[in-house]
N, C-alpha and C positions, 0 to 999 in steps of 0.2 A: 549564568548557566548557558549551555549550548545544547540544542537538541535538533539534529538534522532530520528532516522529514520531507514529505511531498505535499503539494497542493495541486489538485486536479480540477480544472475548469470544465465542468460537464456541459456548460453552455456551448463550449467550443468542440468538445469531443464528438467525432463523427463515427465512432465505432469501426475504425478501419483495421484494428488489431495489429497495427505496426508495433505498438509497445510490447504486445505479447510475443510477437515474432522476434523482435530485437532482444528481448530478455532471454528467450530460449537459445538464441544464437550466441549471444555474448557469454552466457554462463554454461553453455554446453549441456542444457537440461534435457534429460531423456523423455521419451513419450510417457504420458501419464503423470508427469511431475510438472507443477506450475508454481512459479514465484509470483506471477502477475496474470490475472485473468479478467477479461472484459465481459461483464454481465449485461444483459439487456433487461432494463426495467420498463415494463409496460408490454403492450399499449395500455394506457390509463384513460379513464373517461368513457364517454359514449359517443358513437358516431353521430355527427361528423366532427365532434370536438375530441379528437384523439391526441394524446401526448405520449412521448416515449423518450427515454434517455439511456445512455450507455454509462455503466459504472465500472471503471477499472478498479479491481479489488486487489490489494496488496497487503503485506504486513503493515500494521498500523503504528509500528514503533512506539508502543505504549510507554508512558512514563512509569507506570506501575505494572510492568509486563508479567502476566500470570505464568507465561511459559518459563520465565527465568526462575520464578519461585518454586515450580514443581520439578525442575530438572535435577535428578539425583546425582549427576556427576559434575555439574557445573559447565556442561558443554554449551548450554544456552546461557548467554551472559549479556549484560548491558554495559557498553563501554562508557566509562565515566566522562571522558572528554567531549563526547558529542551525542550521548544518549542513544546511540544505535544499538539495536538488539541483533546479536550475531550468534553463530553456531561454530564451535570448535569441533570439526568433524572427527578429529583424533580422539576426542573425549566422548563423543556420542555413541551410545550403546544400542540405539534404535528402539528404545522402550516405548516411544510414541506418547509419553505422558504430556509433553509439550503440545502435541497435536490435539490431545483431549482438552487441554487447558485453554487453547486459543479460541476465543469466542467468534472468530471470523473465518475459521477454516483456511487460514493463510499459510499453512505448512503442509508439506508433502513428504511422503516416505519414498526414498530412492531405494527400490528393491535391489538394484545392482550393487550399490555401495553399502547398503544396509544401514543408512543413516537418514535422519530427518533433515530436510533442506527448506530454505525460505529466501525471500528477497533480502539482499544485503545492501541495497541501494548502490549496487556495483562498487563495493568498497575498493576493489582493485583499480577501478578507473579513478575514483576519488583520490587515491594515493599519487596519481600522476597528474592531478589537477583537472580532471575531466568530470563531467556530469554523468549520472546514470544513463545507460543505453536507452531506456524508455523515454527519458527526457530529451535526449539528443535527436531521436528519430521522429518525435511527434510532429506530424505535418500540420496539425491544427494549432500548434503552440499552446496546447492545453495543459501541459505539465510544467510545474515549477519545483525546483529543489533548493533547499537551503536550511538555514537555522531559523526555526520558528520563534526563537526567543530574541532574535536580532531584528529590531524594527526596520532596519535598512536592507534586509535580505530580500531576495526575489519572492519567497513564499509569503513573507509578512506584507510586502507591498501589494501582492495579488489579493490577499485577504482584505486589506484596508480599502483597496479600490472597489471591491465587490460590495462592501457594506455588510454588517453583522447579520442582517436578516436573510442574506443569500449565501451564508457560509454554514456548512453542515459537517457533521462527523458521524462515524459509525456509532451505534449504541455503546454507551459507557456504563460498565458494570463495576466501576471502581478501578479499572485498569488505565484510564486516561489516555485514549488513543490520540495521536498527534496529527495524523493525516487529515487534511481538510478538503472538502469538496465544495465547489462553487456551483450553485444552481439557482437561477432566478425563477420565481413562481410563474412568470409569463411564459416560460418555456416548458415547465413541467413541475408538478408538486413533488417535493422531496419525499421519498418513502423511508420513514425512520427505521424500519426493520427489513433491510434488503436480505436476499438469500445469502447463505454462506458461499464462499468462494468455490468450494469443491463439493 
């Protein structure tokens, strides 16, 4: 199997928002619409022992994507060859059922186009051999992109190097999210129920 996704190293992320800006610029995203949003988690603890981290929130490219299951027109679909969850805007009727089904709030309604939108992992850049814009611009080298089912991919190598106790994912309610986050306890305790993206 092949399943393309992201691994984000929160130990490295400095909350500069370059990924947010690059995403909006690359995809011509209007105001009020987000494919990628950096959340601030914390501060945690008690002074003087305060901890905080930044959590870039994106579509989790779930293996059992609930958004795909509820879409009445087939506009939201999962590509078999790489597991990516995408939207065919020509088929989208703007019913927002996929938005309601997403447990992470990772979809936005584009009122101008009257369709739902989300992260595509910059599919148009992948087609010409490039990485997603957010990965390319990350000045802290905190983002990795690749096939999580391939042990030789950048994402799998990052996960292996971090160790299983330092690799986290968003809450799984049977949808099997694939995006992984690296966070060591010495830097901050992982919050298992972070706020939704929007």
